[in-house]
C-alpha positions in Angstrom: 84.5 86.7 80.4 83.6 90.3 80.2 81.0 90.0 83.0 83.6 88.1 85.1 86.2 90.8 84.5 83.7 93.5 85.4 82.6 91.9 88.6 86.2 91.0 89.7 87.3 94.5 89.0 84.4 96.0 90.9 85.0 93.7 93.9 88.7 94.4 94.1 88.3 98.2 93.6 85.6 98.3 96.4 87.9 96.4 98.7 90.9 98.5 97.9 89.1 101.7 98.6 88.6 100.5 102.2 92.0 99.0 102.5 93.9 102.2 101.4 92.2 104.2 104.3 93.1 101.5 106.8 96.7 101.1 105.4 97.4 104.8 106.0 96.7 104.5 109.8 97.2 100.9 110.5 98.4 99.9 114.0 100.5 96.8 114.1 99.2 96.0 117.6 95.9 95.0 115.9 97.3 92.0 114.1 96.5 88.4 115.2 98.6 85.3 114.8 97.0 82.4 112.8 100.1 80.3 113.3 103.7 81.1 114.4 104.5 82.3 110.9 101.1 83.7 109.7 99.3 86.9 110.7 95.8 88.2 110.0 94.3 91.6 110.5 90.8 93.0 110.5 91.7 94.5 107.1 92.0 91.0 105.6 88.6 90.1 107.0 86.9 93.2 105.7 88.4 92.9 102.3 87.4 89.3 102.0 83.8 90.1 103.0 83.5 92.8 100.4 84.9 90.6 97.6 82.8 87.5 98.4 79.7 89.6 98.8 80.1 91.1 95.3 80.8 87.7 93.8 77.8 86.1 95.4 75.5 88.8 94.1 76.3 87.9 90.6 77.4 84.3 90.8 75.4 82.8 93.7 76.0 79.2 92.6 79.8 79.4 92.2 82.2 77.7 94.5 84.4 80.0 96.5 87.7 79.3 98.2 89.2 82.1 100.2 92.1 82.4 102.6 90.3 83.5 105.8 86.7 82.2 105.4 87.9 79.0 103.7 85.6 76.8 101.5 81.9 77.5 101.0 81.5 73.9 99.7 79.3 75.0 96.9 79.3 72.4 94.0 80.1 74.1 90.8 82.5 73.9 87.8 83.5 77.4 88.6 85.7 78.2 91.7 86.8 81.6 92.8 90.1 81.6 94.7 90.6 84.7 96.8 93.4 86.3 98.8 92.0 89.5 100.3 95.5 90.9 101.1 98.5 89.0 99.8 101.4 90.5 101.7 99.6 91.3 105.0 102.9 91.8 106.8 103.9 94.4 104.2 100.5 96.0 104.6 101.0 96.3 108.4 104.4 98.0 108.1 103.2 100.4 105.4 105.3 98.7 102.7 103.4 99.2 99.4 104.1 95.7 98.1 100.7 94.0 98.9 97.8 93.1 96.6 94.4 91.7 96.3 94.5 88.4 94.3 91.4 86.8 92.7 91.5 83.8 90.4 88.7 81.9 88.7 88.9 78.2 87.9 86.8 76.4 85.4 87.0 72.8 86.5 90.7 72.4 87.2 92.1 75.2 85.0 92.6 78.8 86.0 90.8 80.8 83.3 90.9 84.3 84.7 93.1 86.1 87.2 93.4 89.6 88.6 96.2 91.0 90.9 95.4 94.5 92.0 98.1 96.4 93.9 96.3 99.6 95.2 99.3 101.6 96.5 101.3 100.9 93.3 98.2 101.7 91.2 98.8 98.6 89.2 96.1 96.1 88.0 97.3 92.9 86.3 94.7 90.8 84.4 95.0 87.5 82.5 92.6 85.4 80.5 93.3 81.9 79.4 94.6 81.8 75.8 94.1 85.6 75.5 97.2 87.1 77.2 98.3 89.0 80.3 97.9 92.8 80.8 99.1 95.5 83.2 96.8 98.5 83.3 95.4 97.4 79.9 98.8 97.0 78.2 100.0 93.6 77.2 103.0 92.2 79.1 105.7 89.6 78.5 108.2 87.8 80.6 111.9 88.8 80.4 114.5 87.4 78.1 117.2 87.4 80.7 118.9 84.1 81.5 122.5 84.7 82.8 124.3 87.4 84.7 121.4 89.7 85.4 119.0 87.1 86.6 116.8 88.2 89.6 115.1 85.4 91.5 112.6 85.7 94.3 111.1 83.2 96.8 108.4 82.7 99.3 107.3 79.8 101.5 104.4 78.2 103.3 104.1 78.2 107.1 105.4 74.6 107.7 108.9 74.2 109.1 109.9 72.0 106.1 108.8 74.7 103.7 110.8 77.3 105.5 113.9 75.1 105.5 113.6 74.5 101.8 113.2 78.2 101.1 116.2 79.2 103.2 118.4 76.5 101.6 117.2 77.6 98.1 118.1 81.2 99.0 121.5 80.2 100.2 122.3 78.1 97.1 121.2 80.8 94.7 123.3 83.4 96.4 126.3 81.0 96.4 125.7 80.5 92.7 126.0 84.3 92.2 122.3 84.7 91.4 120.5 87.5 93.1 117.7 86.2 95.2 115.3 88.0 97.5 111.9 87.8 99.3 109.5 90.7 98.5 106.7 89.4 100.8 103.8 89.1 98.4 103.7 86.0 96.1 101.0 87.6 93.9 103.1 90.7 93.2 106.2 88.6 92.6 104.2 86.5 90.1 103.0 89.7 88.4 106.6 90.9 88.3 107.7 87.7 86.6 104.8 88.1 84.1 105.8 91.8 83.4 109.5 91.0 83.0 110.7 92.8 86.1 112.2 89.7 87.6 112.9 86.2 86.3 111.3 83.8 88.8 109.6 83.1 92.0 110.0 79.8 93.8 107.6 78.7 96.6 107.8 75.6 98.7 104.3 75.2 100.4 102.4 77.4 97.9 98.8 78.2 98.8 96.4 78.3 95.9 94.8 81.6 97.0 98.3 83.3 97.0 99.2 82.1 93.5 96.2 81.1 91.4 95.7 84.4 89.6 99.5 85.0 89.3 100.2 81.6 87.7 97.9 82.5 84.9 99.6 85.9 84.5 102.9 84.2 84.1 101.8 81.5 81.6 99.8 84.0 79.5 102.9 86.3 79.4 105.0 83.5 77.9 106.5 82.1 81.1 106.5 78.6 82.6 104.8 77.4 85.8 105.5 74.0 87.3 105.9 72.1 90.6 109.3 71.1 91.9 109.2 68.0 89.7 108.9 70.1 86.6 105.3 69.0 86.1 102.5 71.3 85.3 101.4 73.3 88.3 97.9 72.5 89.6 95.9 74.1 92.4 96.6 71.1 94.6 100.4 71.2 93.9 102.4 71.6 97.1 105.2 73.6 95.5 105.5 76.1 92.7 108.1 77.6 90.4 107.1 80.4 88.0 109.7 81.8 85.6 110.4 83.3 82.3 111.2 79.8 81.1 114.8 80.5 80.4 116.0 80.1 84.0 113.6 77.2 84.9 116.1 74.4 84.5 118.7 76.1 86.7 116.0 76.5 89.4 114.9 72.8 89.2 118.6 71.7 89.4 119.2 73.9 92.4 116.1 72.5 94.2 117.2 68.9 93.5 120.6 69.7 95.1 119.0 70.8 98.4 
């Protein structure tokens, strides 16, 4: 695990050095549309190349799944899941809420995760059965469960996912629970893990957006499931991550939409 952490940290830091320079002078005219609701920039591609190159140097036989390059189809018990910029829209408008997310699976379980937010100068790391950390300090989910609850949400690119997300937002606001979209699932998961917010709900969750973050939440004492309240897996279509105390309320709200 120490070697894995060392390489993951080096890869994300190398990528972030390039990204910070691009971020400061980025022109939104350079973005491309992957779909009506998804954008990609040359910064995403560059970051991904740097991270994958570093991983391949040290773990050439590992399976890699990344947002832009896709699946390398390498057969291995180990799978790296990479989002080179989670929160690309935020990146393009100079909103600091974006991060590099790298998770490692052993067979079907996430065993290591790192979420690095360069502009915030925050690095979140989690190890299976060993805890979650922010800049080397152990973190825990919040104990809030009533009036002060702060929920967040995100969604996939499909219309049905967007409809679910907007209905969920509406219901939570009507229930007098604050609910907002920060634009970076990995950061929102990190915020749940560090007790800054109580939950994130995602219809149409992509594994590269959330793999590292789900481990952060579970290792910080939170709960991560699909919309049927079953254990979240990388192939799950939907995801809820919370401090555990608000989970049932979220499940109930989803069932009502």
